[in-house]
PQR file with spaces between the fields and no chain letter, atoms N, CA, C, O and H, PARSE charges and radii, in Angstrom:
ATOM       1  N    MET     1     112.795  140.548  156.938 -0.4000 1.5000
ATOM       2  CA   MET     1     113.236  139.829  158.114 -0.0000 2.0000
ATOM       3  C    MET     1     114.046  138.598  157.710  0.5500 1.7000
ATOM       4  O    MET     1     115.105  138.320  158.273 -0.5500 1.4000
ATOM       5  N    ALA     2     113.524  137.868  156.724 -0.4000 1.5000
ATOM       6  CA   ALA     2     114.221  136.661  156.277 -0.0000 2.0000
ATOM       7  C    ALA     2     115.607  137.007  155.743  0.5500 1.7000
ATOM       8  O    ALA     2     116.578  136.298  156.008 -0.5500 1.4000
ATOM       9  H    ALA     2     112.663  138.094  156.267  0.4000 1.0000
ATOM      10  N    GLU     3     115.691  138.098  154.992 -0.4000 1.5000
ATOM      11  CA   GLU     3     116.986  138.504  154.440 -0.0000 2.0000
ATOM      12  C    GLU     3     117.968  138.873  155.545  0.5500 1.7000
ATOM      13  O    GLU     3     119.160  138.584  155.440 -0.5500 1.4000
ATOM      14  H    GLU     3     114.902  138.674  154.777  0.4000 1.0000
ATOM      15  N    ARG     4     117.481  139.500  156.586 -0.4000 1.5000
ATOM      16  CA   ARG     4     118.360  139.873  157.703 -0.0000 2.0000
ATOM      17  C    ARG     4     118.883  138.640  158.435  0.5500 1.7000
ATOM      18  O    ARG     4     120.045  138.599  158.841 -0.5500 1.4000
ATOM      19  H    ARG     4     116.513  139.735  156.671  0.4000 1.0000
ATOM      20  N    LEU     5     118.030  137.646  158.599 -0.4000 1.5000
ATOM      21  CA   LEU     5     118.478  136.409  159.245 -0.0000 2.0000
ATOM      22  C    LEU     5     119.503  135.683  158.379  0.5500 1.7000
ATOM      23  O    LEU     5     120.485  135.147  158.893 -0.5500 1.4000
ATOM      24  H    LEU     5     117.086  137.679  158.269  0.4000 1.0000
ATOM      25  N    LEU     6     119.279  135.666  157.071 -0.4000 1.5000
ATOM      26  CA   LEU     6     120.246  135.044  156.169 -0.0000 2.0000
ATOM      27  C    LEU     6     121.582  135.785  156.209  0.5500 1.7000
ATOM      28  O    LEU     6     122.645  135.164  156.199 -0.5500 1.4000
ATOM      29  H    LEU     6     118.482  136.102  156.653  0.4000 1.0000
ATOM      30  N    GLU     7     121.518  137.103  156.254 -0.4000 1.5000
ATOM      31  CA   GLU     7     122.742  137.900  156.350 -0.0000 2.0000
ATOM      32  C    GLU     7     123.471  137.631  157.666  0.5500 1.7000
ATOM      33  O    GLU     7     124.697  137.525  157.691 -0.5500 1.4000
ATOM      34  H    GLU     7     120.654  137.606  156.262  0.4000 1.0000
ATOM      35  N    ALA     8     122.719  137.522  158.747 -0.4000 1.5000
ATOM      36  CA   ALA     8     123.333  137.214  160.042 -0.0000 2.0000
ATOM      37  C    ALA     8     124.047  135.871  159.992  0.5500 1.7000
ATOM      38  O    ALA     8     125.129  135.717  160.558 -0.5500 1.4000
ATOM      39  H    ALA     8     121.723  137.608  158.726  0.4000 1.0000
ATOM      40  N    ASN     9     123.446  134.910  159.322 -0.4000 1.5000
ATOM      41  CA   ASN     9     124.092  133.605  159.181 -0.0000 2.0000
ATOM      42  C    ASN     9     125.377  133.716  158.362  0.5500 1.7000
ATOM      43  O    ASN     9     126.394  133.117  158.715 -0.5500 1.4000
ATOM      44  H    ASN     9     122.567  135.035  158.863  0.4000 1.0000
ATOM      45  N    GLN    10     125.335  134.475  157.277 -0.4000 1.5000
ATOM      46  CA   GLN    10     126.524  134.638  156.434 -0.0000 2.0000
ATOM      47  C    GLN    10     127.669  135.294  157.197  0.5500 1.7000
ATOM      48  O    GLN    10     128.839  135.018  156.932 -0.5500 1.4000
ATOM      49  H    GLN    10     124.509  134.961  156.990  0.4000 1.0000
ATOM      50  N    ARG    11     127.330  136.151  158.132 -0.4000 1.5000
ATOM      51  CA   ARG    11     128.345  136.852  158.924 -0.0000 2.0000
ATOM      52  C    ARG    11     128.718  136.084  160.194  0.5500 1.7000
ATOM      53  O    ARG    11     129.440  136.597  161.050 -0.5500 1.4000
ATOM      54  H    ARG    11     126.379  136.374  158.347  0.4000 1.0000
ATOM      55  N    SER    12     128.224  134.867  160.305 -0.4000 1.5000
ATOM      56  CA   SER    12     128.480  134.002  161.471 -0.0000 2.0000
ATOM      57  C    SER    12     127.957  134.607  162.769  0.5500 1.7000
ATOM      58  O    SER    12     128.496  134.348  163.846 -0.5500 1.4000
ATOM      59  H    SER    12     127.638  134.450  159.610  0.4000 1.0000
ATOM      60  N    LEU    13     126.901  135.415  162.659 -0.4000 1.5000
ATOM      61  CA   LEU    13     126.280  135.986  163.848 -0.0000 2.0000
ATOM      62  C    LEU    13     125.157  135.100  164.368  0.5500 1.7000
ATOM      63  O    LEU    13     124.735  135.229  165.517 -0.5500 1.4000
ATOM      64  H    LEU    13     126.463  135.624  161.785  0.4000 1.0000
ATOM      65  N    TRP    14     124.680  134.208  163.521 -0.4000 1.5000
ATOM      66  CA   TRP    14     123.615  133.273  163.890 -0.0000 2.0000
ATOM      67  C    TRP    14     124.165  131.871  163.672  0.5500 1.7000
ATOM      68  O    TRP    14     124.031  131.299  162.590 -0.5500 1.4000
ATOM      69  H    TRP    14     125.023  134.104  162.588  0.4000 1.0000
ATOM      70  N    GLN    15     124.768  131.342  164.682 -0.4000 1.5000
ATOM      71  CA   GLN    15     125.494  130.087  164.546 -0.0000 2.0000
ATOM      72  C    GLN    15     124.636  128.851  164.768  0.5500 1.7000
ATOM      73  O    GLN    15     125.065  127.743  164.444 -0.5500 1.4000
ATOM      74  H    GLN    15     124.877  131.806  165.561  0.4000 1.0000
ATOM      75  N    SER    16     123.440  129.012  165.311 -0.4000 1.5000
ATOM      76  CA   SER    16     122.605  127.845  165.595 -0.0000 2.0000
ATOM      77  C    SER    16     121.637  127.507  164.457  0.5500 1.7000
ATOM      78  O    SER    16     120.829  126.587  164.584 -0.5500 1.4000
ATOM      79  H    SER    16     123.091  129.912  165.574  0.4000 1.0000
ATOM      80  N    ALA    17     121.715  128.239  163.358 -0.4000 1.5000
ATOM      81  CA   ALA    17     120.798  127.990  162.236 -0.0000 2.0000
ATOM      82  C    ALA    17     121.149  126.670  161.556  0.5500 1.7000
ATOM      83  O    ALA    17     122.318  126.380  161.305 -0.5500 1.4000
ATOM      84  H    ALA    17     122.371  128.986  163.255  0.4000 1.0000
ATOM      85  N    ASN    18     120.114  125.871  161.260 -0.4000 1.5000
ATOM      86  CA   ASN    18     120.370  124.639  160.517 -0.0000 2.0000
ATOM      87  C    ASN    18     120.014  124.853  159.045  0.5500 1.7000
ATOM      88  O    ASN    18     119.347  125.828  158.699 -0.5500 1.4000
ATOM      89  H    ASN    18     119.163  126.106  161.464  0.4000 1.0000
ATOM      90  N    GLN    19     120.453  123.960  158.199 -0.4000 1.5000
ATOM      91  CA   GLN    19     120.283  124.132  156.756 -0.0000 2.0000
ATOM      92  C    GLN    19     118.814  124.160  156.345  0.5500 1.7000
ATOM      93  O    GLN    19     118.440  124.899  155.434 -0.5500 1.4000
ATOM      94  H    GLN    19     120.995  123.168  158.479  0.4000 1.0000
ATOM      95  N    LYS    20     117.990  123.373  156.999 -0.4000 1.5000
ATOM      96  CA   LYS    20     116.557  123.357  156.672 -0.0000 2.0000
ATOM      97  C    LYS    20     115.940  124.736  156.910  0.5500 1.7000
ATOM      98  O    LYS    20     115.169  125.229  156.086 -0.5500 1.4000
ATOM      99  H    LYS    20     118.293  122.772  157.739  0.4000 1.0000
ATOM     100  N    THR    21     116.277  125.342  158.020 -0.4000 1.5000
ATOM     101  CA   THR    21     115.778  126.683  158.332 -0.0000 2.0000
ATOM     102  C    THR    21     116.289  127.699  157.321  0.5500 1.7000
ATOM     103  O    THR    21     115.535  128.551  156.852 -0.5500 1.4000
ATOM     104  H    THR    21     116.904  124.942  158.689  0.4000 1.0000
ATOM     105  N    LEU    22     117.568  127.607  156.988 -0.4000 1.5000
ATOM     106  CA   LEU    22     118.146  128.536  156.016 -0.0000 2.0000
ATOM     107  C    LEU    22     117.496  128.383  154.645  0.5500 1.7000
ATOM     108  O    LEU    22     117.255  129.372  153.953 -0.5500 1.4000
ATOM     109  H    LEU    22     118.180  126.914  157.369  0.4000 1.0000
ATOM     110  N    ASP    23     117.215  127.152  154.259 -0.4000 1.5000
ATOM     111  CA   ASP    23     116.546  126.909  152.973 -0.0000 2.0000
ATOM     112  C    ASP    23     115.148  127.525  152.959  0.5500 1.7000
ATOM     113  O    ASP    23     114.740  128.130  151.967 -0.5500 1.4000
ATOM     114  H    ASP    23     117.410  126.349  154.821  0.4000 1.0000
ATOM     115  N    LYS    24     114.421  127.369  154.059 -0.4000 1.5000
ATOM     116  CA   LYS    24     113.076  127.958  154.146 -0.0000 2.0000
ATOM     117  C    LYS    24     113.144  129.479  154.107  0.5500 1.7000
ATOM     118  O    LYS    24     112.335  130.123  153.441 -0.5500 1.4000
ATOM     119  H    LYS    24     114.752  126.878  154.865  0.4000 1.0000
ATOM     120  N    LEU    25     114.103  130.047  154.815 -0.4000 1.5000
ATOM     121  CA   LEU    25     114.259  131.502  154.804 -0.0000 2.0000
ATOM     122  C    LEU    25     114.598  132.012  153.409  0.5500 1.7000
ATOM     123  O    LEU    25     114.100  133.057  152.987 -0.5500 1.4000
ATOM     124  H    LEU    25     114.761  129.523  155.356  0.4000 1.0000
ATOM     125  N    GLN    26     115.435  131.283  152.701 -0.4000 1.5000
ATOM     126  CA   GLN    26     115.787  131.675  151.334 -0.0000 2.0000
ATOM     127  C    GLN    26     114.549  131.655  150.445  0.5500 1.7000
ATOM     128  O    GLN    26     114.344  132.564  149.641 -0.5500 1.4000
ATOM     129  H    GLN    26     115.839  130.435  153.044  0.4000 1.0000
ATOM     130  N    ALA    27     113.733  130.631  150.585 -0.4000 1.5000
ATOM     131  CA   ALA    27     112.503  130.535  149.792 -0.0000 2.0000
ATOM     132  C    ALA    27     111.554  131.684  150.128  0.5500 1.7000
ATOM     133  O    ALA    27     110.939  132.264  149.232 -0.5500 1.4000
ATOM     134  H    ALA    27     113.900  129.892  151.238  0.4000 1.0000
ATOM     135  N    ILE    28     111.436  132.010  151.394 -0.4000 1.5000
ATOM     136  CA   ILE    28     110.578  133.121  151.815 -0.0000 2.0000
ATOM     137  C    ILE    28     111.091  134.435  151.237  0.5500 1.7000
ATOM     138  O    ILE    28     110.308  135.241  150.735 -0.5500 1.4000
ATOM     139  H    ILE    28     111.936  131.540  152.121  0.4000 1.0000
ATOM     140  N    ALA    29     112.391  134.651  151.305 -0.4000 1.5000
ATOM     141  CA   ALA    29     112.975  135.890  150.793 -0.0000 2.0000
ATOM     142  C    ALA    29     112.742  136.020  149.290  0.5500 1.7000
ATOM     143  O    ALA    29     112.418  137.104  148.805 -0.5500 1.4000
ATOM     144  H    ALA    29     113.027  133.996  151.713  0.4000 1.0000
ATOM     145  N    LEU    30     112.905  134.933  148.558 -0.4000 1.5000
ATOM     146  CA   LEU    30     112.682  134.970  147.109 -0.0000 2.0000
ATOM     147  C    LEU    30     111.217  135.223  146.778  0.5500 1.7000
ATOM     148  O    LEU    30     110.905  135.976  145.855 -0.5500 1.4000
ATOM     149  H    LEU    30     113.168  134.052  148.952  0.4000 1.0000
ATOM     150  N    GLU    31     110.326  134.597  147.526 -0.4000 1.5000
ATOM     151  CA   GLU    31     108.897  134.806  147.296 -0.0000 2.0000
ATOM     152  C    GLU    31     108.505  136.254  147.589  0.5500 1.7000
ATOM     153  O    GLU    31     107.751  136.862  146.829 -0.5500 1.4000
ATOM     154  H    GLU    31     110.579  133.986  148.275  0.4000 1.0000
ATOM     155  N    ALA    32     109.010  136.796  148.675 -0.4000 1.5000
ATOM     156  CA   ALA    32     108.704  138.186  149.029 -0.0000 2.0000
ATOM     157  C    ALA    32     109.235  139.144  147.970  0.5500 1.7000
ATOM     158  O    ALA    32     108.568  140.115  147.612 -0.5500 1.4000
ATOM     159  H    ALA    32     109.622  136.301  149.293  0.4000 1.0000
ATOM     160  N    GLU    33     110.422  138.872  147.477 -0.4000 1.5000
ATOM     161  CA   GLU    33     111.001  139.716  146.427 -0.0000 2.0000
ATOM     162  C    GLU    33     110.135  139.692  145.170  0.5500 1.7000
ATOM     163  O    GLU    33     109.922  140.727  144.539 -0.5500 1.4000
ATOM     164  H    GLU    33     110.964  138.083  147.768  0.4000 1.0000
ATOM     165  N    GLY    34     109.641  138.524  144.812 -0.4000 1.5000
ATOM     166  CA   GLY    34     108.766  138.405  143.650 -0.0000 2.0000
ATOM     167  C    GLY    34     107.469  139.173  143.831  0.5500 1.7000
ATOM     168  O    GLY    34     106.993  139.825  142.902 -0.5500 1.4000
ATOM     169  H    GLY    34     109.814  137.683  145.324  0.4000 1.0000
ATOM     170  N    ILE    35     106.902  139.099  145.014 -0.4000 1.5000
ATOM     171  CA   ILE    35     105.661  139.825  145.303 -0.0000 2.0000
ATOM     172  C    ILE    35     105.896  141.332  145.201  0.5500 1.7000
ATOM     173  O    ILE    35     105.088  142.051  144.612 -0.5500 1.4000
ATOM     174  H    ILE    35     107.288  138.570  145.769  0.4000 1.0000
ATOM     175  N    ILE    36     106.988  141.802  145.766 -0.4000 1.5000
ATOM     176  CA   ILE    36     107.299  143.232  145.729 -0.0000 2.0000
ATOM     177  C    ILE    36     107.516  143.700  144.294  0.5500 1.7000
ATOM     178  O    ILE    36     107.013  144.752  143.900 -0.5500 1.4000
ATOM     179  H    ILE    36     107.644  141.218  146.245  0.4000 1.0000
ATOM     180  N    GLU    37     108.264  142.923  143.514 -0.4000 1.5000
ATOM     181  CA   GLU    37     108.500  143.297  142.119 -0.0000 2.0000
ATOM     182  C    GLU    37     107.196  143.333  141.336  0.5500 1.7000
ATOM     183  O    GLU    37     107.005  144.211  140.495 -0.5500 1.4000
ATOM     184  H    GLU    37     108.673  142.069  143.834  0.4000 1.0000
ATOM     185  N    ASN    38     106.301  142.397  141.600 -0.4000 1.5000
ATOM     186  CA   ASN    38     105.006  142.367  140.920 -0.0000 2.0000
ATOM     187  C    ASN    38     104.182  143.605  141.276  0.5500 1.7000
ATOM     188  O    ASN    38     103.548  144.203  140.407 -0.5500 1.4000
ATOM     189  H    ASN    38     106.456  141.683  142.283  0.4000 1.0000
ATOM     190  N    LEU    39     104.194  143.982  142.538 -0.4000 1.5000
ATOM     191  CA   LEU    39     103.467  145.178  142.964 -0.0000 2.0000
ATOM     192  C    LEU    39     104.047  146.434  142.326  0.5500 1.7000
ATOM     193  O    LEU    39     103.305  147.319  141.899 -0.5500 1.4000
ATOM     194  H    LEU    39     104.709  143.496  143.244  0.4000 1.0000
ATOM     195  N    GLU    40     105.375  146.510  142.261 -0.4000 1.5000
ATOM     196  CA   GLU    40     106.015  147.664  141.637 -0.0000 2.0000
ATOM     197  C    GLU    40     105.646  147.747  140.165  0.5500 1.7000
ATOM     198  O    GLU    40     105.390  148.835  139.649 -0.5500 1.4000
ATOM     199  H    GLU    40     105.977  145.791  142.607  0.4000 1.0000
ATOM     200  N    PHE    41     105.617  146.609  139.487 -0.4000 1.5000
ATOM     201  CA   PHE    41     105.256  146.577  138.073 -0.0000 2.0000
ATOM     202  C    PHE    41     103.823  147.055  137.878  0.5500 1.7000
ATOM     203  O    PHE    41     103.542  147.836  136.970 -0.5500 1.4000
ATOM     204  H    PHE    41     105.825  145.726  139.906  0.4000 1.0000
ATOM     205  N    ARG    42     102.920  146.585  138.730 -0.4000 1.5000
ATOM     206  CA   ARG    42     101.513  146.995  138.633 -0.0000 2.0000
ATOM     207  C    ARG    42     101.348  148.488  138.885  0.5500 1.7000
ATOM     208  O    ARG    42     100.543  149.146  138.226 -0.5500 1.4000
ATOM     209  H    ARG    42     103.148  145.950  139.468  0.4000 1.0000
ATOM     210  N    MET    43     102.097  149.019  139.827 -0.4000 1.5000
ATOM     211  CA   MET    43     101.998  150.439  140.139 -0.0000 2.0000
ATOM     212  C    MET    43     102.513  151.293  138.981  0.5500 1.7000
ATOM     213  O    MET    43     101.995  152.383  138.740 -0.5500 1.4000
ATOM     214  H    MET    43     102.751  148.485  140.363  0.4000 1.0000
ATOM     215  N    GLN    44     103.517  150.813  138.272 -0.4000 1.5000
ATOM     216  CA   GLN    44     104.059  151.548  137.132 -0.0000 2.0000
ATOM     217  C    GLN    44     103.064  151.596  135.986  0.5500 1.7000
ATOM     218  O    GLN    44     103.055  152.552  135.211 -0.5500 1.4000
ATOM     219  H    GLN    44     103.938  149.927  138.468  0.4000 1.0000
ATOM     220  N    LYS    45     102.233  150.581  135.871 -0.4000 1.5000
ATOM     221  CA   LYS    45     101.257  150.517  134.786 -0.0000 2.0000
ATOM     222  C    LYS    45     100.097  151.479  135.008  0.5500 1.7000
ATOM     223  O    LYS    45      99.412  151.849  134.055 -0.5500 1.4000
ATOM     224  H    LYS    45     102.240  149.804  136.500  0.4000 1.0000
ATOM     225  N    GLU    46      99.870  151.887  136.247 -0.4000 1.5000
ATOM     226  CA   GLU    46      98.724  152.756  136.557 -0.0000 2.0000
ATOM     227  C    GLU    46      99.000  154.193  136.202  0.5500 1.7000
ATOM     228  O    GLU    46      98.141  155.053  136.398 -0.5500 1.4000
ATOM     229  H    GLU    46     100.427  151.587  137.022  0.4000 1.0000
């Protein structure tokens, strides 16, 4: 979801986004990506 909102902002589809919100969304997206990669790594080890 966070990545989709960031993409919408990049495409100028979400014009009311402020920088603080965008920064938080970026942090959420990076954290989620890390969690997913960690889960994938654990699944490969099994």
